[in-house]
C-alpha positions as CSV (number, residue, x, y, z in Angstrom):
1,M,90.7,48.1,136.2
2,F,87.1,49.4,135.6
3,N,85.0,47.3,133.9
4,R,83.0,45.2,136.6
5,N,80.1,44.4,136.1
6,E,79.5,46.1,132.4
7,D,77.0,43.8,132.1
8,I,74.7,45.6,134.1
9,K,75.4,48.4,133.0
10,K,74.7,47.5,128.9
11,A,71.3,45.8,130.1
12,K,70.8,48.8,132.2
13,G,70.9,52.1,129.4
14,D,69.7,55.2,130.3
15,L,67.7,53.1,133.0
16,P,68.3,54.8,136.6
17,N,69.8,53.5,139.5
18,W,67.0,54.3,142.0
19,A,64.6,52.5,139.3
20,I,66.2,48.8,139.1
21,A,67.1,50.2,143.0
22,E,63.6,50.2,144.0
23,K,62.4,47.5,141.5
24,L,64.9,45.2,143.9
25,G,63.5,46.1,147.5
26,I,66.8,48.2,148.4
27,H,68.2,51.3,148.6
28,E,69.6,52.7,146.1
29,N,73.3,53.3,147.3
30,T,72.8,49.5,147.8
31,L,72.4,49.4,144.0
32,Y,76.0,51.2,143.8
33,R,77.9,49.7,146.3
34,W,76.7,45.9,144.6
35,L,77.9,48.2,141.3
36,R,81.2,48.4,143.0
37,S,82.7,44.9,142.9
38,E,82.0,42.1,140.4
39,M,78.8,40.6,141.4
40,S,78.1,36.9,141.7
41,D,75.9,35.0,139.2
42,E,73.4,34.8,141.6
43,K,73.1,38.8,142.6
44,K,73.3,39.8,138.8
45,R,70.5,37.1,137.5
46,L,68.4,39.8,140.3
47,V,69.2,42.8,138.9
48,I,69.1,41.6,134.6
49,D,65.7,40.7,135.6
50,A,64.7,43.9,137.7
51,I,66.1,45.7,134.9
52,N,64.5,43.6,131.8
53,K,61.2,44.0,134.5
54,L,61.5,47.8,134.5
55,K,61.5,47.8,130.1
56,R,58.6,45.9,129.8
57,E,56.1,48.0,132.0
58,L,58.1,51.1,130.2
59,E,57.1,49.2,127.1
60,E,53.9,48.4,127.9
61,Q,52.9,52.1,129.3
62,K,54.5,53.5,125.4
63,Q,52.1,51.0,124.2
64,V,48.6,52.3,126.2
65,Q,50.4,55.6,126.1
66,N,50.2,54.7,122.0
67,A,46.8,53.8,122.3
């Protein structure tokens, strides 16, 4: 019943929803609303792309700090 968008929830890990929403250019509440019901494939792709970009940015920051 509450297994909607599980692929997104797994992909996001511990990333905060506000950061994902910011990357998408939407309000955090909009992202929460999107997560309530199963998203279209297109919308899922947008969210997962934003998650992947954030993860890459965080990894790059870690590499710079460790250099």
